[in-house]
C-alpha positions as CSV (number, residue, x, y, z in Angstrom):
1,M,-30.7,-53.2,28.9
2,P,-29.0,-55.8,26.6
3,L,-27.4,-58.6,28.1
4,P,-23.7,-57.7,27.2
5,E,-23.7,-54.6,29.4
6,L,-25.3,-56.4,32.4
7,T,-22.9,-59.2,31.8
8,L,-20.0,-56.7,31.8
9,S,-21.1,-55.1,35.0
10,V,-21.3,-58.4,36.8
11,F,-17.9,-59.4,35.4
12,F,-16.1,-56.2,36.5
13,S,-17.9,-56.2,40.0
14,A,-16.7,-59.8,40.5
15,I,-13.0,-58.8,39.5
16,L,-13.0,-55.9,41.7
17,L,-14.2,-57.9,44.7
18,M,-11.5,-60.4,44.0
19,A,-9.0,-57.6,43.8
20,A,-10.1,-56.4,47.3
21,A,-9.4,-60.0,48.6
22,V,-5.9,-59.9,47.0
23,F,-5.1,-56.6,48.7
24,A,-6.3,-57.8,51.9
25,T,-3.9,-60.9,51.5
26,V,-1.1,-58.7,50.6
27,A,-1.8,-56.3,53.5
28,V,-1.8,-59.2,56.0
29,Q,1.6,-60.2,54.7
30,R,3.0,-56.9,54.5
31,P,1.7,-54.9,57.3
32,H,4.2,-52.2,56.9
33,A,3.2,-51.2,53.4
34,Q,1.7,-47.8,53.5
35,G,-1.7,-47.3,52.0
36,I,-2.5,-50.9,50.9
37,W,-5.6,-51.3,53.3
38,I,-6.9,-48.1,51.9
39,W,-6.5,-49.5,48.4
40,C,-8.3,-52.6,49.6
41,A,-11.2,-50.5,50.8
42,A,-11.2,-48.6,47.4
43,C,-11.4,-51.8,45.5
44,L,-14.2,-53.1,47.8
45,C,-16.3,-50.0,47.3
46,L,-15.9,-50.1,43.6
47,G,-16.9,-53.7,43.6
48,I,-20.0,-52.9,45.6
49,G,-20.9,-49.9,43.6
50,I,-20.7,-51.8,40.3
51,A,-22.8,-54.7,41.8
52,I,-25.6,-52.1,42.8
53,R,-25.2,-50.8,39.2
54,S,-25.8,-54.3,37.9
55,F,-28.8,-54.7,40.1
56,D,-30.0,-51.2,38.8
57,Y,-29.5,-52.4,35.3
58,A,-31.6,-55.5,35.8
59,L,-34.5,-53.5,37.2
60,G,-34.5,-50.9,34.3
61,G,-32.0,-48.3,35.3
62,G,-31.8,-45.3,37.5
63,R,-33.8,-46.1,40.8
64,W,-30.5,-47.3,42.6
65,F,-28.0,-45.2,41.0
66,W,-27.7,-42.8,43.9
67,Y,-26.3,-45.7,46.2
68,C,-23.9,-46.8,43.4
69,G,-22.6,-43.3,42.9
70,L,-22.0,-43.0,46.6
71,F,-19.8,-46.1,46.8
72,M,-17.9,-45.4,43.5
73,S,-17.2,-41.8,44.7
74,T,-15.9,-42.9,48.0
75,A,-13.7,-45.4,46.0
76,H,-12.2,-42.5,44.1
77,I,-11.6,-40.7,47.4
78,L,-9.9,-43.6,48.9
79,F,-7.6,-44.1,45.7
80,W,-6.5,-40.5,46.0
81,F,-5.9,-40.8,49.8
82,G,-4.2,-44.3,49.5
83,M,-1.9,-42.8,46.7
84,R,-0.7,-39.9,49.1
85,R,-0.1,-42.4,52.1
86,F,1.9,-44.8,49.7
87,V,4.1,-41.9,48.4
88,G,4.6,-40.4,51.9
89,V,2.8,-37.1,51.1
90,A,1.3,-35.6,54.2
91,A,-2.1,-37.4,54.5
92,G,-3.8,-37.0,57.8
93,L,-7.4,-37.7,58.9
94,N,-8.0,-34.0,58.4
95,Q,-7.5,-34.3,54.5
96,L,-9.6,-37.4,54.4
97,L,-12.4,-35.9,56.6
98,G,-12.4,-32.8,54.2
99,A,-12.8,-34.9,51.2
100,F,-15.7,-36.9,52.6
101,T,-17.4,-33.7,53.8
102,V,-17.3,-32.6,50.3
103,L,-18.6,-35.9,49.2
104,T,-21.5,-35.6,51.8
105,L,-22.5,-32.2,50.7
106,V,-22.5,-32.9,46.9
107,W,-24.2,-36.3,47.3
108,G,-26.7,-35.0,49.6
109,I,-27.8,-32.6,46.9
110,A,-27.6,-35.4,44.3
111,Y,-30.3,-37.2,46.3
112,R,-32.9,-35.0,45.1
113,L,-31.6,-34.7,41.5
114,D,-32.6,-36.9,38.4
115,Y,-30.5,-39.9,37.5
116,V,-28.7,-37.8,34.7
117,W,-27.5,-35.2,37.0
118,Q,-26.4,-37.8,39.5
119,L,-24.3,-39.5,37.0
120,F,-22.8,-36.1,36.0
121,L,-22.0,-35.4,39.7
122,M,-20.4,-38.8,40.3
123,L,-18.2,-38.5,37.2
124,G,-17.3,-34.9,38.3
125,L,-16.1,-36.2,41.5
126,A,-14.1,-39.1,40.1
127,T,-12.4,-36.7,37.6
128,T,-11.5,-34.3,40.4
129,F,-9.9,-37.0,42.7
130,D,-8.3,-38.8,39.7
131,L,-6.5,-35.4,39.0
132,L,-5.6,-34.9,42.5
133,A,-4.0,-38.4,42.8
134,L,-1.6,-37.3,40.0
135,A,0.2,-34.8,42.5
136,P,1.6,-37.5,44.6
137,L,2.4,-39.7,41.6
138,I,4.4,-36.9,40.2
139,S,6.3,-36.6,43.4
140,L,7.1,-40.4,43.2
141,R,8.3,-39.8,39.5
142,R,10.9,-37.4,40.8
143,L,12.4,-40.1,42.8
144,H,12.7,-42.7,40.3
145,Y,11.2,-42.8,36.8
146,R,10.4,-46.6,36.7
147,P,7.9,-48.4,34.4
148,A,5.3,-48.9,37.1
149,T,5.3,-45.1,38.0
150,R,4.9,-44.1,34.2
151,F,2.0,-46.8,33.9
152,A,0.4,-45.5,37.0
153,L,0.6,-41.8,35.7
154,A,-0.9,-42.8,32.3
155,I,-3.7,-44.9,34.0
156,F,-4.8,-42.0,36.2
157,V,-4.6,-39.4,33.4
158,L,-6.6,-41.6,30.9
159,A,-9.1,-42.4,33.8
160,A,-9.5,-38.7,34.5
161,L,-10.0,-38.0,30.8
162,S,-12.4,-40.8,30.4
163,M,-14.6,-39.7,33.3
164,A,-14.6,-36.0,32.0
165,V,-15.7,-37.0,28.6
166,R,-18.4,-39.1,29.7
167,A,-19.5,-36.4,32.2
168,C,-19.7,-33.9,29.1
169,L,-21.5,-36.2,27.1
170,V,-24.1,-36.8,29.8
171,I,-25.0,-33.0,30.0
172,L,-24.8,-32.4,26.1
173,Q,-26.9,-35.4,25.2
174,E,-29.3,-34.5,27.9
175,R,-29.7,-31.2,26.2
176,G,-30.2,-32.9,22.8
177,L,-26.7,-32.1,21.5
178,F,-24.2,-34.4,20.0
179,L,-26.8,-37.2,19.7
180,S,-24.6,-38.9,17.0
181,M,-21.7,-39.4,19.4
182,P,-21.8,-42.6,21.5
183,D,-24.0,-42.6,24.6
184,A,-22.2,-41.8,27.9
185,N,-23.5,-45.3,29.0
186,S,-22.7,-46.9,25.6
187,I,-20.9,-50.2,26.0
188,S,-17.6,-48.9,24.5
189,L,-17.4,-46.0,26.9
190,Y,-18.5,-48.1,29.8
191,T,-16.1,-50.9,29.1
192,S,-13.2,-48.4,28.6
193,A,-14.0,-46.7,31.9
194,A,-14.4,-50.1,33.8
195,A,-11.0,-51.3,32.4
196,L,-9.4,-48.2,33.5
197,L,-10.9,-48.8,37.1
198,L,-9.4,-52.1,37.1
199,G,-6.0,-50.7,36.1
200,K,-6.0,-48.3,38.8
201,C,-6.7,-51.2,41.4
202,F,-3.6,-53.1,40.0
203,V,-1.4,-50.1,39.7
204,F,-0.8,-50.2,43.5
205,L,0.6,-53.8,43.2
206,M,2.9,-52.8,40.6
207,L,4.0,-49.7,42.5
208,L,4.5,-51.8,45.7
209,H,6.6,-54.4,43.7
210,E,8.6,-51.5,42.3
211,R,9.3,-50.0,45.6
212,Q,10.3,-53.4,47.1
213,S,12.6,-54.0,44.1
214,A,14.3,-50.6,44.7
215,E,14.7,-51.3,48.3
216,L,16.3,-54.6,47.6
217,E,18.8,-53.1,45.0
218,K,19.6,-50.5,47.6
219,L,20.3,-53.1,50.3
220,A,22.6,-55.0,47.8
221,V,25.0,-51.8,47.7
222,T,24.5,-50.3,51.2
223,D,26.5,-51.1,54.3
224,S,23.9,-52.1,57.0
225,L,25.8,-50.7,60.0
226,T,26.6,-47.1,58.7
227,G,24.1,-46.7,55.9
228,L,26.8,-45.6,53.5
229,L,27.6,-47.5,50.2
230,N,29.3,-50.8,50.7
231,R,32.5,-51.8,48.6
232,K,30.5,-53.0,45.6
233,G,28.0,-50.0,45.6
234,F,31.0,-47.7,46.0
235,V,33.1,-49.2,43.3
236,D,30.3,-49.5,40.9
237,Y,28.9,-45.8,41.2
238,S,32.5,-44.5,41.3
239,Q,33.4,-46.1,38.0
240,R,30.4,-44.5,36.4
241,L,31.0,-41.1,37.9
242,L,34.8,-41.4,36.7
243,Q,33.7,-42.0,33.2
244,R,31.5,-38.9,33.2
245,L,34.0,-36.8,34.9
246,H,36.6,-37.9,32.1
247,Q,34.1,-37.0,29.4
248,E,33.6,-33.5,31.0
249,Q,37.5,-33.0,31.4
250,R,37.0,-32.4,35.0
251,G,39.7,-33.1,38.0
252,Y,38.9,-35.7,40.7
253,A,40.3,-37.0,43.9
254,V,40.2,-40.0,45.9
255,L,40.5,-40.3,49.7
256,M,41.2,-43.5,51.5
257,M,40.4,-43.3,55.2
258,D,41.2,-45.7,58.0
259,M,40.4,-45.4,61.4
260,D,43.4,-45.4,63.9
261,H,43.7,-48.2,66.5
262,F,40.4,-49.6,65.8
263,K,41.1,-53.0,66.9
264,S,42.1,-51.8,70.3
265,I,38.8,-50.0,70.5
266,N,37.1,-53.4,70.0
267,D,39.4,-55.2,72.2
268,R,39.2,-52.6,75.1
269,H,35.6,-51.5,75.0
270,G,33.9,-54.3,73.1
271,H,32.3,-54.5,69.6
272,A,29.3,-52.1,70.4
273,A,32.0,-49.4,71.0
274,G,33.6,-50.1,67.5
275,D,30.2,-50.2,65.9
276,A,29.6,-46.6,67.5
277,A,33.0,-45.3,66.3
278,L,32.0,-46.6,62.7
279,R,28.7,-44.8,62.9
280,A,30.1,-41.7,64.2
281,F,32.7,-41.4,61.3
282,A,30.0,-42.0,58.8
283,E,28.1,-39.0,60.1
284,V,31.2,-37.0,59.9
285,L,31.4,-37.8,56.2
286,R,27.8,-36.9,55.8
287,E,28.5,-33.6,57.4
288,Q,31.6,-32.6,55.7
289,L,31.4,-34.0,52.2
290,R,29.1,-32.8,49.6
291,P,25.9,-34.2,48.3
292,N,27.4,-35.0,44.9
293,D,30.6,-36.7,46.5
294,C,30.6,-40.5,46.4
295,Y,31.7,-42.3,49.6
296,G,31.4,-45.6,51.4
297,R,32.7,-48.1,53.9
298,I,34.7,-50.4,51.7
299,G,35.4,-53.0,54.5
300,G,36.2,-53.1,58.3
301,E,37.3,-49.6,59.4
302,E,38.2,-48.4,56.0
303,F,36.3,-45.8,54.0
304,C,36.7,-44.2,50.6
305,A,35.5,-41.1,49.0
306,L,35.5,-39.8,45.3
307,L,35.3,-36.1,45.1
308,P,34.6,-34.7,41.6
309,G,35.9,-31.3,40.4
310,L,38.7,-30.9,43.1
311,N,42.4,-30.7,42.6
312,P,44.8,-32.5,44.9
313,A,45.3,-29.4,47.1
314,D,41.5,-28.8,47.7
315,A,40.9,-32.4,48.2
316,F,43.8,-32.4,50.9
317,Q,41.9,-29.5,52.7
318,V,38.6,-31.5,52.6
319,A,40.5,-34.6,54.1
320,E,41.9,-32.2,57.0
321,R,38.5,-31.1,57.7
322,V,37.3,-34.6,58.1
323,R,40.3,-35.7,60.1
324,R,40.0,-32.7,62.5
325,R,36.1,-33.0,62.8
326,F,36.3,-36.6,63.9
327,S,39.2,-36.2,66.4
328,E,37.1,-33.4,68.1
329,Q,33.9,-35.5,68.1
330,A,33.2,-37.9,71.0
331,F,31.1,-40.8,70.3
332,S,28.9,-42.6,72.9
333,T,29.7,-46.3,73.9
334,P,28.3,-48.5,76.6
335,K,31.3,-47.6,78.8
336,G,31.0,-43.8,78.2
337,L,32.3,-41.3,75.7
338,L,35.3,-42.0,73.5
339,Y,37.4,-40.1,70.9
340,G,39.1,-41.6,67.8
341,S,41.2,-40.5,65.1
342,V,41.7,-41.4,61.3
343,S,44.5,-41.4,58.8
344,I,43.7,-40.3,55.4
345,G,45.5,-40.8,52.0
346,V,44.7,-38.5,49.1
347,H,45.2,-39.1,45.3
348,G,44.2,-36.4,42.9
349,Q,44.0,-36.7,39.1
350,F,43.0,-34.7,36.0
351,G,42.4,-35.8,32.3
352,I,43.1,-39.6,32.6
353,A,40.4,-42.2,32.6
354,A,41.9,-44.2,35.4
355,S,40.1,-47.0,37.0
356,I,38.7,-46.5,40.5
357,E,40.6,-49.4,41.7
358,A,43.9,-47.9,40.4
359,M,43.2,-44.6,42.1
360,M,42.2,-46.4,45.4
361,Q,45.5,-48.2,45.2
362,S,47.4,-44.8,45.0
363,A,45.5,-43.2,47.8
364,D,46.0,-46.5,49.8
365,S,49.8,-46.1,49.5
366,A,49.5,-42.6,50.8
367,L,47.4,-43.7,53.6
368,Y,50.0,-46.4,54.4
369,E,52.5,-43.6,54.7
370,A,50.4,-41.6,57.0
371,K,50.1,-44.5,59.2
372,S,53.8,-45.1,59.2
373,L,54.5,-41.3,60.2
374,G,52.4,-41.5,63.5
375,R,48.6,-41.8,62.4
376,N,46.0,-39.1,62.7
377,R,47.3,-37.2,59.8
378,T,46.6,-36.7,56.0
379,Q,49.2,-37.5,53.5
380,L,49.0,-36.6,49.7
381,A,50.1,-39.4,47.2
382,M,53.1,-38.5,45.0
383,A,52.3,-37.4,41.5
């Protein structure tokens, strides 16, 4: 075989083995990253498989291909399984054992076949598992449509197409058809396929970086105690939501909520009791408010919610449900069960593109009135 093909095989093998070392280093540093050790094993299998292929080239081709195909088919199974683990799709040992059972049966048959049919079966297995890997990637896309996810989808689609084209060329050219087309092992097809394999290896690092960036963004706008939006996250999201509601000419309302006698809970029962009260109220909000409502803890014992599509009367009823539910629900503290209460101010608006800060101020005035009238009540802001 000409030197360029052999040189490329050695080059790609070295790159893949180095990629496996990189994944092992990242896995040690980030032990909680799902699927990274599986991806490391996939890169290692690819590197070993292409190294055997290089040795096979040097000896004239064909005699060692069965071992090369075994490692490379294993790598494609691991890519698929690692993607499922990373995305969080159910991927237990049963699925992995099933995939390796298929590989054992197919490759056991391939042992007695000629080199051409071994190559065809290896390409067929690679195509199948590349296509199967698209399913968890598509579910990841539903969560967030970021550049790394789009790139991963493109890489796996192109890799599957590349393997399928090569598989078809192997059979057609074996039967004497399409001899004018590039050979299935030509330098152009081989280089493109190997480049796509490298792309699949580094896709995982991109996805991992993308996920960690998203988690950091979420942490920046999330209250660590309750898991709700913090003040910054609530104001930013609410302002965008208000602009959309104004364009759609829909009504909306703001609830300002403040837990009653919160300082005395901390003083008498300890800060752990205060934290339990805040978490309990956050659960009431999750239970009573709708998925499209925006709500968060904006400081101390204060919470705020933006309710799209509601007039003041409807918003008042929602606030009353929240208030009653919290007053009826005991929350656990180190010193036993406690009950709390909350005061709520309601501001409703329609047709005016007000800022969220102005609406919060109006609802806060109603909240102050509710406090002055005895607490544990809901007060509607004056129009």
